C-alpha positions as CSV (number, residue, x, y, z in Angstrom):
1,M,-25.8,-63.3,95.8
2,S,-23.8,-66.5,96.2
3,T,-24.8,-69.6,94.2
4,G,-22.9,-72.0,96.4
5,A,-21.0,-73.3,93.5
6,G,-17.8,-73.6,95.5
7,K,-19.3,-75.6,98.3
8,R,-18.5,-79.3,98.6
9,Q,-21.0,-81.7,100.0
10,P,-19.7,-84.6,102.0
11,V,-20.5,-87.9,100.5
12,P,-20.8,-91.2,102.4
13,A,-17.3,-92.7,102.6
14,G,-16.5,-96.4,102.4
15,Q,-14.2,-97.8,104.9
16,V,-11.9,-95.1,106.3
17,V,-8.4,-96.1,107.3
18,R,-6.3,-94.0,109.6
19,R,-2.5,-93.7,108.8
20,A,0.3,-92.1,110.6
21,F,3.5,-91.0,108.7
22,S,6.4,-88.6,109.1
23,M,7.2,-85.7,106.9
24,Q,9.7,-82.8,106.8
25,K,8.5,-79.5,108.3
26,A,8.8,-78.0,104.9
27,D,6.3,-80.6,103.6
28,A,3.9,-79.8,106.5
29,D,4.2,-76.1,105.7
30,L,3.5,-76.8,102.1
31,I,0.2,-78.6,103.0
32,E,-0.7,-75.4,105.0
33,T,0.2,-73.2,102.1
34,L,-2.0,-75.3,99.7
35,R,-4.9,-75.1,102.3
36,L,-4.6,-71.3,102.2
37,R,-4.6,-71.3,98.3
38,Y,-7.7,-73.5,98.4
39,A,-9.4,-71.1,100.9
40,S,-8.6,-68.1,98.6
41,L,-10.5,-70.1,96.0
42,G,-13.4,-70.5,98.3
43,L,-12.7,-74.2,99.2
44,L,-12.1,-75.0,102.8
45,M,-9.9,-78.1,102.8
46,N,-8.4,-80.0,105.7
47,Q,-4.9,-81.6,105.6
48,S,-6.2,-85.0,104.8
49,E,-8.2,-83.6,101.8
50,V,-5.1,-81.8,100.5
51,V,-3.1,-85.0,100.7
52,R,-5.9,-86.9,98.9
53,V,-6.0,-84.3,96.1
54,G,-2.2,-84.9,95.7
55,L,-2.6,-88.6,95.6
56,N,-5.4,-88.3,92.9
57,A,-3.1,-86.1,90.9
58,L,-0.2,-88.5,91.2
59,A,-2.4,-91.3,90.0
60,R,-3.3,-89.6,86.8
61,M,0.4,-88.9,86.0
62,A,2.1,-90.6,83.2
63,D,4.8,-93.1,84.3
64,T,7.6,-90.9,83.2
65,D,6.3,-87.8,85.1
66,L,5.7,-90.1,88.1
67,E,9.2,-91.4,88.0
68,T,10.7,-87.8,87.7
69,S,8.7,-86.6,90.7
70,A,9.8,-89.5,92.8
71,S,13.5,-89.0,91.8
72,N,13.3,-85.3,92.9
73,L,12.0,-86.2,96.4
74,E,14.5,-86.1,99.3
75,R,14.3,-89.4,101.2
76,L,13.8,-89.2,105.0
77,A,16.0,-91.2,107.3
78,T,13.9,-93.9,108.8
79,A,13.7,-93.7,112.6
80,G,11.7,-95.7,115.1
81,R,9.2,-94.1,117.3
82,A,10.5,-92.1,120.2
83,K,10.7,-94.1,123.3
84,P,8.9,-92.5,126.3
85,T,11.1,-91.2,129.0
86,K,10.6,-92.7,132.4
């Protein structure tokens, strides 16, 4: 019999802000891999929730660990939005 211990209940959110950003395909694949790992633990997570978990983990890091993780990240070339073809 299941106790429902792994179920998360939604809480009323404050103001929600929508953001759009680019990432490498490998990073998008990593989010999906993490979603599957969470699912194997009985936690169904959407992409936004996986990113938010990562942000919370980063916020708890010591400055030296935070600096190390940033220095290991590959920078993406900045590119403007694609112009629609006519």
